[in-house]
N, C-alpha and C positions, 0 to 999 in steps of 0.2 A: 589358041583360045582359053585352053585348060591351064596354061603359063603363066596369063593372063590374072586369070583367078585364084592362082596361086600365089601372084606378086600381090595382088592386093587383099588376100589373107593374112600375108606376111603382114605387107603394111599396118593391116587393123589389129593384128597380133602385137604388133609392135609401139601402136601407138597407145593400147590398152595396157600394155606392161607401164609406159611411160608415165600413163595417169592413175596406175596403182602405185607406180614411186612417189609420183606427188602428193599423192593424198595419205599417203603412208609418213612421206614427211611432214606435211602440215600436221598431221594427228601427233606424232612424235613430240611437235615444237609447242605443241597445246597443251602436253602433258608434261612438258618440262615447266612451261608456263605457271601451269596449274599446281605444280611442287612445289614451285619458289613462291608463288603466292601465299598458298599455305603453310607455308615455313615462316616466311614472313609476318604471316598474322599473329601465329602460333608464337614467335620469338617476340611481338609488339605486345600480344595481352599477357604475357609472362614477367616482360621489365615493368610493365603498369602493375601488375601483382605477383610481386614476389612471393609471396605467401600462398600463394595456390598450389597444393598438395596432390600429386596422383593417388590413387589409392593404397600402391603399392609402398612410396612413403609413407604414407599418412598410417598404413599397419605397422611399419616398421616403428614409426614413433610412438606409435599409442601400445605397443608391444615393450619398449623399452620405459614410457612411464608405468606403466603396470606394473615390471619388474622394480622400481625404484624401491628402497627401505624407509626413507622417509614417505611416508604416502599423506602426510599431510602436503608436504613441498608436491608429491603428485597430483595430488586435488587440486592445487593452485594453481598446477600447468594444465591440467587437463579444462579446468573452469575457465581460462584463461583462452586455450583453443575453441572452447565452446562459443565465444563469443566473436568468431572470425566468421565475417556474414559472407566472405567469396566461399565458403566450403558447399561441395554439391552437397542435394538432399542425404544420397547414402555415405557420405562423409559425415554428417550432420549425425547419421544414426551411428556410427561408428565409435563419433568421439562419446555420444549419449550412453554405450552400452560399455566404455572404459570408465565413464565415471560412474555407475552406478556399480561397478564391482569392484571401486577404489570406496565406494562409500561402504559396502558390503562389508570389506576390510577391516575399516575402520570403525564398524561396530554399529554406523550411522545406517539403521536400517530405515528408518522412516524417510530420512533422505534417498534411499538407495530404491523405496517401492515407487517417490515422486518422480524421482529422475526416468525410472522404466516405465510408467505413466505416460510421459513425456514421448518416449521413443514409440510406445505404441498407439499413442494418438497420429504423429508426423508420418508412421507406417501408414497407418491407415487411411492418411489425409491423400497418400501417392499410391494407396491401392498395392500397396508394397504385402501382399499375402503372407509368406513364409517371416519376412522379420516383426512383422507384428506379432506372430505366433511363438515365435522365437523371443519376444517382448513380455507378452503372458507368461511364457516358461519361468522367465526368469523373475517376472513379479512372484510368482506363485514360491521360487525359491525364498526372497526373501521374506516374505509374509510367512510361511511356514518357519522360518526360524526367530521371526518376529513371536508366533507364538499367534496370530492371527488366522485363524483354521480358516475359516470361512472365506475370506479373500484369498489364501490359497488354492482352496479347492475351486472357487468360482474361476482365479488363472490358469490353472491347470488343465479346467474342462476346454476353458476356449482354445488352447494351445492344440488341444487334441480333437477339436473339432476340425482344426484344419488336416492337419497331419494322417485325419481317417480318410481326406481325400488324396490322399497321393499315396505311391508303394512304397513306405518306408516304415518295414515291421520294429528295428529298434526304436526308433523314436518314436513309435508309438508305446510299445512297450517300457522304455523311459516313464514317459509320462503316465500310465498306468501305476505305475511304481511308486510314484509321489503322491498319485491321489491316495495309493494304498498306504502309503507314510500318514495323510490326513487323516483318513479312517480309524488309524489306528493310535492316533492322537486323541480322536475325539469317540473314544470305545464303539467303534461299530466295527466289530470282530468277524463279522460273517462276510460283512462286502469287502473286507481288508483281503479276507483268505481266500475270497472269489477271485480277485484281482489275481493275486501271486499263482494261484493255480491255472490260471488264464495264459500268464506271461513265462511262466517257468518253462515250456516249450519251445517259447520264441526264443529266447535267448541260448536254450541247447541247440536251438538248427542255425538261429543266423547270427549271435551273441557271440563278443571277445571273449578271453578268459575274466578281464576284469568285469565284463557285461555279468557274466554265470556269477563271479564272487557276488556281486552285489545285490545279486538278488536272492543267493544262499544266505548273506548278512541278513536281510530285512527279512527274510523267514523265521530267522533264529529269535530277531529280535521280537517277530509276531508270537513265537513262542515264549519267550521272557513275558510277555506283556498279559498273557493266560495262563503264567508261574507253573509252565511246565520245564520244571528246572532237568529233568532226566532228559530229554527232548535235547533244549538249546545249551545243554553243558557240550556235551562232544562237537554239537554243531560249530561252535565259538572256537573250541579248539583247532576243529577242520579248516576254517578260516584263518585263525592266525598262522598256522604250519604255512601254507598258502602265500597269506600276506608277507612273510619274511622272507619269501625268495624278489618279491619284488620293492618299488621305490617308496611304497604309499603308506609313509611314516604315519601319516594323517588317521587312514583306515584301520592301522594296524594299534593304534593308539586306542580309538573309538573301541574296535575289539576286544583289545583287556578290558576296558571297561565296563562292556557288556558282560561278561564273562565275570569280574567281579559281581557284577549286580545277581546273577545269576546263581553263585555261592552263598552273595548274604540272604536271599530269599528261602535257599535251601536251608539254611541256618552252621552254614560252615563260617563262622565269622572271618576265621585266622586267613584261611585262602582268600575269601572275598577282601581283606584288606591287603593282601599281597600284590593282587592282579591291579587291584586298586590305585595302588600309590605307581605300580609300575604306570598307570596308564595315565598316571597326571604328570611321573617325568617327564615322558615323551611328549605331551603337551605340553610341556614347558619347555621343552625344546626346541617343540616346532613355533611354538609363542602363537598357541591354539587355544586363546584365552576364553572362544565360545566353548569348546567340549572342556576346556579345563574349571569353566562354571559349572557342569554337568558334576563331571567325576567330583568336584568339591562338594558337590551340596549332597553326592553319595556317600564319600566317606563320612561328613558328617553325620548321619543316618546311622551309617555304622557305627561310628563312635558311641554314639547314644545308647545303641545294643550292647556294647562293649562295655556299657556307663563309665565310660570316659567322657565327663560332661566338658570338661578342659577343653579338651580337643577337639569335642563338638563345635563350641562358640568359636575357635578357632577357624574351621573349615568353614562352617555356616557364615561366617562376616566374612572370609576370603571369596568364595562363592557369591555373594552379593553384593560386592564388588566389581566384579570383572564382570557379574550379569548386567548388573544397570550400564556399564559401559561396552557391553557389545549390544544393549537391547533386547537381548536373552530371558525373556517374560517366562517360558518354563522353568528355566534354574532356581529365577527369581522367588517365584512363588514355593517351590521344594525349598528351597534355602532358608528362605522368612519361616517357612512350619518349622525347619530343622532348629533354629534358633530358638524359635516359642519352644517346642518340645524339650530344649537342654534347660530353660528358663526355670520351666515347670517342674523339670528334676530337682533342678536348685530352690523350689517352693517361693522363687519369686513371682507369683501368680497375675500382678499387674503386669509385667514388663511379657510375660508369654503373653497376656491376653492382649495386650497393644501390639505383640508382632505377629499373631496370627489375625488380627483385624484386616492386617496391611495384607496377609497374604491370600485373606480370603475376596478383598477390593479387585486385586487385580486375576483371580483365580474367576471370579463372576465374570468380567471383562472378557476374558479368554472362554467361557463358557467350558471350564475344564473340571468337569463333575467327580473326575476320579481322586482331582485334590480338593475338591471342597467339601468331600465325603470325610476324609481324615482329618480336614479342617474344624467341620462339626463336633468330632469325634473328639479331638483335642479341647475346643471352648466347652464343650462339656463336661469333661475330667476338671478342666478347672473352677468351672462356677462348683461343682462340686466339691472340690479341695476348699472352696471359699465358704462352701455351705452356703450357698444358693442353690438350693436346689428347685426351685421354683425354674430358674435360669436353665439349671443343667437340664431338667426336663423336658423344656423349650426345646435344647437343644439335639437333643437325644430325639425327641418328634422333627425335627429337621432332618437328622442322619436318614431316617428311617425313609422320608420324602424323596431324598436323594438316592436310595437304595432303588427305591419304588422308580424311579422314573429312568436311571439306569439300568434295572430290568425290564422294563418300558421296552426302551432303546434294543435291546437287545434280541427283544421281542419281535418289534417292528423289524426287526433288520433279515430276522426270519421269514415273517410275513411277504417281507420283500422280496425274497428270495424262490419263496413257495409261488407265491403272484407270478415272479417273472417266467418259473418254469409252465405254469398255466398259459401265461401268456404266447410262450414259445409254443404250444400244443395247437393254441388257435390262429397263430401266425401260419402252420402249417394247414391246418384245415383252409384257411381263408386262401393260398395256394393251390389247392385243389378246385375250389369255386372259381380261383380266378383261370384256373385252363380250363375250365369248361365254358366261363363267357368269351375267353376270347375266340372258340368256335362260332359260337353266336354271333358272336362281331363279323369274322369273317363270311358269312352267310349273306348278313346284312351290307358289308363292305361296300359292293358295287350296286346295290338302290345308292347308299348315301353317294355315292360318287358323282352319280346319274345330276341327283337333288342340288348338289353343292354345285355343280356345274349350271344350273339351270338358275340358280341362285346369285352365282359370282355373275353372270350373264346380265340379267335384271340390274345386279345392284351399277355394273360399269354402265348400263344407257342411262341409268340415274343418276347417275357419277357426272356424266357430262353434261348431261343436262342442268344439272343444278350447279355444276360450273359454270356453262354460260349466263346462270341467273347472276351468279357470285361476280364474276368480271362485271356484268353491266351493274351492279350494285358498287363494286369496288370505282367504277369511273365516275358515276356520279359523288362518289362520298370523297375521291378525289379530290373534284371539281369543287367542291364545297369546300374543303378543307384549304383548297390553296387561296380563294374568295377571302377564309376566314382569316389566315396567315396574313393575306394583303393588307387587311383590315388592323391586324394587332402593330405590324409594321408602322403602318401609316399614323398611327395612335403613338408608336412607340417614336416613332422621328418627331412628333409634336410635341411630347415628351421632354424630348434632347434639345430640339428648339428651346422651350421656358427655362428648362434648365440652364442651358448655353446664355438664356438670357438674363438668366437672377444671376449666375456667376459673374458676366461683365458688369450688372449691376451693382456687385459686393465688390468687386474690384476698384472699381471708380469711386463706391463710397469708401473703401480702407485706403486708396492711395489718397482719395481726402483727408481722410480722418489721420495715418500716420502723416501726411506732409504737415499739416497744419501746427501738432504739437512740435515734429522735428524741425521746421521751418524756425520755431521761434528758439528752439534752445540751440539749433546752431546760430541763429542773429544775435543771443543776446551772450551767447559764448565767444563768438567773434569779436564782439562789440566790447567785451572784456580783456579780452587776448590782444588786441590793439589799443588798450589804453580810454575809447571813449565815454568809459562809464567812472563818475566818479567815486570816491571808497567809498564815501559814506553812503552810495546807494547799490555796492557789488551785491550786499547781503540781501535786498531786497531782488536786484537780478538774477541771484543764484535758487532764491525759492520759487521764482517765474521757473526757472532751466527745470527745479525739480518737481514742481508741479506739471508741467508738461512732462517730466519722464516716467512720472507715476501712470500719467495717462495712457502711455505707448505700453506700459508695463501691462497694465487692466487691458488693453486690447490683445497681446501677445497672450499671456493667461488667459483669454476663455475662447481663444482659437485654439490654444493647445488644450484647454480640458473639453470643448465640445467633440476635438478629434481622438482623444482618449474613450469621450463615452460611445463614439460612434464606433472605436476599434474594443468594445467592450471590456477595456483596461482600465479602467477607476475605479477605486476602492473605496468604501466608506470607513473613518475611523470612530466608530460610536465609542462615545464614553460620556463620563458623567458628567451633565454641563447644567449652571443654573443659567436659566433663562433670563434672570435679571441683570445679567452680564454684559449679555449680547443685546436687549433694550437699551440699556444705558449708552454703550458702543453707536449704537444708530441715533440715538438722543443726540450726543455728543457729536456725529458727526454731520447728522440734516439740519439741524435747529438753525444754527448758522447759514447753512447755505439757503435753507427757506427764509429767514428774515432778508438775506440780501436780496431776493426779488419779492421782498415784500408779501409774503406768504406766510399764513401760522401752520406749524408742525406737530401736532401731538400723537402723545402712545397713551394709549387706553386701553385699560385691563383689570381683572377681578381676579388675578392672581396670588397666592400667598406665596410671603417669603421666607427663607429662599425656597425658588422653585426647582426643583432638581428632576432633569429627566434624561434620559438615555439618548443618545441623538451627534450625529457628525453635526459638533458646531459651526465648524465653518463654512460647510456646503451650505448648513440653514440661512446661517450672516451673510452669507454670497447671494443668495435668491433673495432676502428681504433687501438686501442695499441694490439691487437689480433693481426691484417693485419699484422702493420708496423712490432710488434715482430718479425713474423712467416719468414716476407721477409729478416730481418738484418740475424737473425738464419741460413734461407737457402739459404744466398747468400757469399760464402768467398771471393770475391773479387768483385770490382766495384763500384755500384751507387745499391740504394734505393730513389726513388720520390715519392711526395703525390701530387696529383696533385687534384687540386677543382675547378668544374667549376660547371654551372649554366645550366639545359636545361630544359626548359619549365618549370613545376612547381614542378622538381625534385633537389634536388643538389646531385651532382658526385664526391664522393672522388676513386678518381684511386688511385690504391699503383703499382708500377712498380718497379720491381727489374732484377738484371742479373744476377740469382742465377742458383741452379741446375736446377732448372725448372720440369716439370712433362708428363708420358707418356698420351695416352689418355685413357690408362685402369686403370691408376691411378688418374683421375679427376673425374669418374665413382663417386667412394667410397669417396670422398673427404670430403662432409659434413656430413659422417655418425657418429654416437657416438663411441668415441675411437677405431678409426682408422685413419692410417697416408698413406702415399701413398705405403710405402712397409715395413714390418719388420725392413729392414736394416737401414730406413729411424733413428728409435727408437733408435740402436747402434750406428750411426754416430754421431746424432744430439739433442736426449734425447726427453723428450714431452709425453705427456699421447694423444693427437690426441680430445683434449675434446672443444680446444680453437677455430677452423673452427666450430664445430658445434653447438658449443654454442652462436656464430658471426651470422651462418645462421638462429637461431632460432630467435634469437631477432631483425634482421633485419626485418623478415616474420612478427614478432608482432607489428614493428612500420611501418608496412605496404610499407617496401622498400624490397630492392632483393640484392644478393650479384651473381655478376658471374663473371667466370674465364677465362683467355685465357693465356695457358702456352705449350710450345714445350720443350721435354727436352735437359737440359745442354745449353740452350738458357736465360732461364729467365721467368717470371710470371707476370702477369698483373690483378691483382685482383679488381674489379670495385664495390662500394658499393652506389646505389643508395638510397636517401630518399627522402619521398616527404617533401617540401619546399612551403610556402604560402609568404616569405620574399618578400618586396617588396623594389627595387632599386631605387634609386632617382638619385645617381651619380655612372657612372660606372669607377671605376679605373685602374689603367693599372698594368704589373705584381709586383705581391709581393712575394718577399721571403722571409721566417720566420726562425729566426735563432735564437740559445739558447742564448737570451739575455732576461732580464726583461721586462722594456716597453721604450717607444721613450720618453725620458724625454725632449729634444730639444726644444720644444714648449710649450711656459707657457700656465698654465692653470688659470681661474678664476674660484669662487664659485660661485654658485646656488644662482639666485636672484628672489625675488617673493613672494608671500604667499603660503600656503599648509593649510588645512584645515584636522585635523588628529581629527576623532570618534573613543572613544574606552572606553567601560565603566569601564576598570579594572585603579586605581588611579594609580597604579605601572608604568604600562605597557605605558600609557599615558605620565608620565613625562619619562619614560626612552627614547621611540621613539621622542617624543619633543628634548630632548636633541640631539641625533643622527641627525636628521633633520635641527636643529639650527648648528649643527657642521658644516653643508653643506651649509651655510649663507644663509638657508629658514627664513622665518617671518614664525613661527608655530601660528596657532588658535587652539585650542583642545574644543573636545567636549563630553559628556557623556552618551549621546543617543541620537536617533531619532530627539527627538523634539530641543533637543539645537544644534543638525547639521544646520536644517533649518532656525531657526533662525540666526545660524551665518555666515552661506552663504548670505543669505538677506542681513546681513549687511555690509560683506566683500570683496565678488565678489570674491575668491581665482581661481589661477589658478589650482589647482590640491586638490582633496578629498580624502584622503585614510578613507577609509568606512569599520569598522568593520562589522561583519554580527550579530553575537548575543550582542545584548543589551537591558538594560530592557526598558520598557514603549513605546518606538517603535524600531524595529530592523533596521538592516543595511538595511535589503531589503525593505521595508516598505518606509524608507525613500527616498531611492535610486530611487523607483516609483514614489514616490512624486514629489522630484526635477524635472524627468525627465518630469512629466505631467505637471508642471509647464513653462517647456520650458528652463531647465536648459540645457545647452551643454556642462558644464565644464567635463573634463576627472574625472572617477571615477575609482578607483582600489579599488578592495574588498582584504580586510586587514584581515587574519582569520587565525585559528588553522585549521581549516577544509581545507587539503590540499589534498582528494582522487581525483583520477584524472574524476573522477563523479561530484562530488561535484564541482570541477573546472567548468566542463563542462558546469553546469546547471548554476552558474555566469554570465559565459560568454553569457549562449544562454538569459539570462536577459536583456543584453545590459553594462551590465561592462565591461568597457574598457581595464582593465588589472587584472589582482590577484598576489599578495605578500605571500608568506605563513607565518606564526610566529612558531619559534623565527626566525630574521632578518639572510638571508642571504647576505650578503654584495656585493659581486661580480653579484648578482641578483638585491639586491632591489637598489644601488647605478642609476647604467644603467638603469632602469625601471623609477624611481624617474626622473635622469636628462635628459630624453627624451621631457618631457612636460616643460623643461625651455628654454629659448634663451640662457643663462650661459652653460660652461661648466667647468669639470672635472674629473680629472683622477683617473683611478682605485685606484694608488697609494698614489696620494694625500687624497681621500674620505678614504684610509684605513686610513692613518698618521691622519685625523680627527677623526676616528672613534674609534683608538686606544687611542689620547689625550684624549676621553670624559672621565672625572672622572665618577664613578657608584658608588663609594662605600656607598655615602650618600643612593644613592637607594635601594643601594640593604639590607642596614639597614631597610630601611624602608620597606619596604616588607614582611622581616622577621617582623617586629612590626605588620603591615596588617595583615600577617600570623595566628598570637595568635586569632586575633577576627574570621580570617574566620575560624577558628580551633571550636570557640566556637558555629559560627552557625550550622558549620558540627553538630556537638553533639547535638543541638538542632533539627535540621532538623532530624536526625535519631531518636531520643526520637520521634519525631512527626509523624516519616511515611510519611512524605512531601516530596516523590520521584521526582516530579518536580525541587523544588527550591532545591534539593539535586544536581538533575544534573545539572543544569544552576550553581551551586556554584562549581561544578567539575571542569568542563568547564573552568570556570575565574580561578581559580587555575593553572590548565594545560596549559594555554597559559601563564601566567605569569612568570611559574616556568619554562618552556624553555626558554623565555625570559632574566632569569637571570641565566640560566646555571643551573638548578636544574632539571638533565634530571630524576632522578629515581622520585622524585616527582610527574612530569609531565607522568610519564607512568602508576604510582599508580591512580592518577586522573583522567585519561583516562579510565584506567581498568573500575573505578567506574560509568562512565558517558556512557558506554557503555554497561556495567549490567544492567544500568537502562533502557537506550532505548530498550533494549532486553528482559525485563521484567524477566530474569532468577536470584530470588530470591537466590538461595545460590551462586551464585556467586556474589549477592552484598553485602552478610554477610560475605564474603569469602575478597572481595575487600576493605571494609569499615575498620577493625583494620589496615590494611596495610596502607593504605593512612593517618590516624591519628598518626602511628609511626613513619612514614615518616616526617611527619610535627615535629615531636618532636627530630626527629636525625638533620633537618633543624636548630631548633630553638635553640638546645644544644649543 
């Protein structure tokens, strides 16, 4: 029996081992499969994104970029790298850190601060506390170098708030040291000294030799600020000896400069000059322009003390140049002050006063009260030297106020220290009271625990009861919501079915509308091709084809316009329009059509001539054509009348007919897409139902409305209201427009006077000048803003046509200067930039009007003519324009185009996209003027691609533009 049991045990053990082997084998296979899958996914991701960086190789790349000698090239690389969207958050932060450092090295401190703000915001967004604190610290450093002490102090304090929460005494001490430097800059010496006393033992215990040397240097600078030269001089000698054994050449140069300043304030000018020149030499060797600017300012001051005024001016001017390049405001205000002092010694008082004002302006922004004190003293001396005793006395009083403010700051600092000691004592007393309160709390804690248990139990019971009620209410609310949603879905289904019916009706209408003229076009064309039409009737048949084709085009345009409106992509082209021109076109268009049906068509108004208003003439005409065409279409007999009147700030177009009219039910859906009064109307009169829908949408976009009054079988009245700001000087009697061209009974004279035309493109300028001359004007031409200013002063023209984009000085700048000098002459913006927002911008600046290129005669002539006493008819102006011979100008344009083609190739090879965009703009405007539409389109496409910084689009448009130039030339 025992042997059997042993045998069974061995079998069991063997089975268990086999199961363990199988399980282990499966686990091993699954592990291999997981590793292979992970490797495949990683390899696939890497192959899809070869620019993805690991933290290690990105760090190496950033370090190599920061070490580049050409910092501008380094900035380009780091900026390009920052646009990589595949970077992780940490990598993005690393790139921003390197970018801000390069900005600092280039002296672009404002950009460095803005980049560090982005770094801080990104770290805050992902709750990266230490990286956010480090960003604040760098922001403080850049602000300190910039001279923005308020921002520096705030940024250091934000960083310190984080580091006080962790055990890192050196990081805390470094931030305290930076805060002390800010206190020193703002003359808060008591707080500065308190910080140094606080951090010195920390550096001695935890800091490296460099940390200890840094705090020693800060303390020495502190003594220098307090003019304690007997203490600062030996400290700087000790610091210099220690720095000589290190590689810190920048720190050594600063120490030499501070030692020279100590000797200068001590009155030993020779030693001061020796050590400052030694510092300047090291600054230049280290290419440290920032600290070189400070040392040059100190040398300028020293040269004044040594009465070497010429050398002082040289040092001060070089300091100003470097401080401006590095954004070093402290050095800048000091160097400008030194330059003012030097010119004061030369008795060039006005020049000295101008420099001291520049120094004071920047010092006030920095709240640099110590420098303001010196500036006020020098200002008083200058006024005294100029015998302006009152101003000198005022400057002296200002000095006393600044001195009092500085003294108050020092007193406030002492009071703050006293309050701080008092607060410490109060804190100790509070701690003792807190210990007594803790004992009292322990006594009552047991009672409180029992009360809490009872309250929690009661709350739990109440919670269970309330939960039961909430569940019941939620169930009822859910049932109600389901019923509501079911009703909404049924309503939506009904709307979809109605929409489907409307779509089906529209497709049927469109099919009929398109097939009818298309059948005519195809049939007539086949008849002509087959020779079934005699030659004498071919012209008539072609007219039939042409008319039906125009009908098809109108259908297509209506659909496209409506699609643009629904996509919110339609733009209005607001220009000065003579309303009488539009009314004349309507009369010519519909008078014959009405007579063919036996109807009368009249246009009645009381408007003066000319009636110029700002509007989109094409869209207004499109609405009026739709309304008049409908009125004639649905009027079997009787009359159609278009009446125009003005009411307040609106222009009212009222179209009245004696047609079939509409019922109230038909009026409800009149302006919806693809609908008519009923389906029988389409069978009787044809049409797609697009016209009124499109008209209503266009009117709404222009700020107007279309209202309808109609009675079945009695006729309809459509009232189109359009906002109008036209000012009427003369009210005319009733006028009826008939289908005639123009009233030529009155003789018109050519315009008289001078006009100044500013345009940088030679061919454009010559063409427009020739056209203006044909109107009778004396034309003066300018190539840029500078010439415009000079020629205006010389000739005082009646009107100025100002191109916007011109070299050296553009049209907007020239316009502003003319207005600043008191010029009241009308100035019209003449440019190819004709988008509505661009026109609004020019008018908001104060331009009297806007004309687009290429020139539109019916707009150009009345716009120019209204600024002259003479009058000229549109027909006469057209005749003058038509008689202008432009063949030589076109040939000259082509000749110049060869040179511009060479410039294009040069800019493309040099990748000078700014010049390439400007040249493309010039070519586009000139090409429009001379009728080369395709060339203008390609040039505008290239200019737009460059402005949008689309490199692929630039590469696509460049060869197209060059090829089109070849087509124009050959």
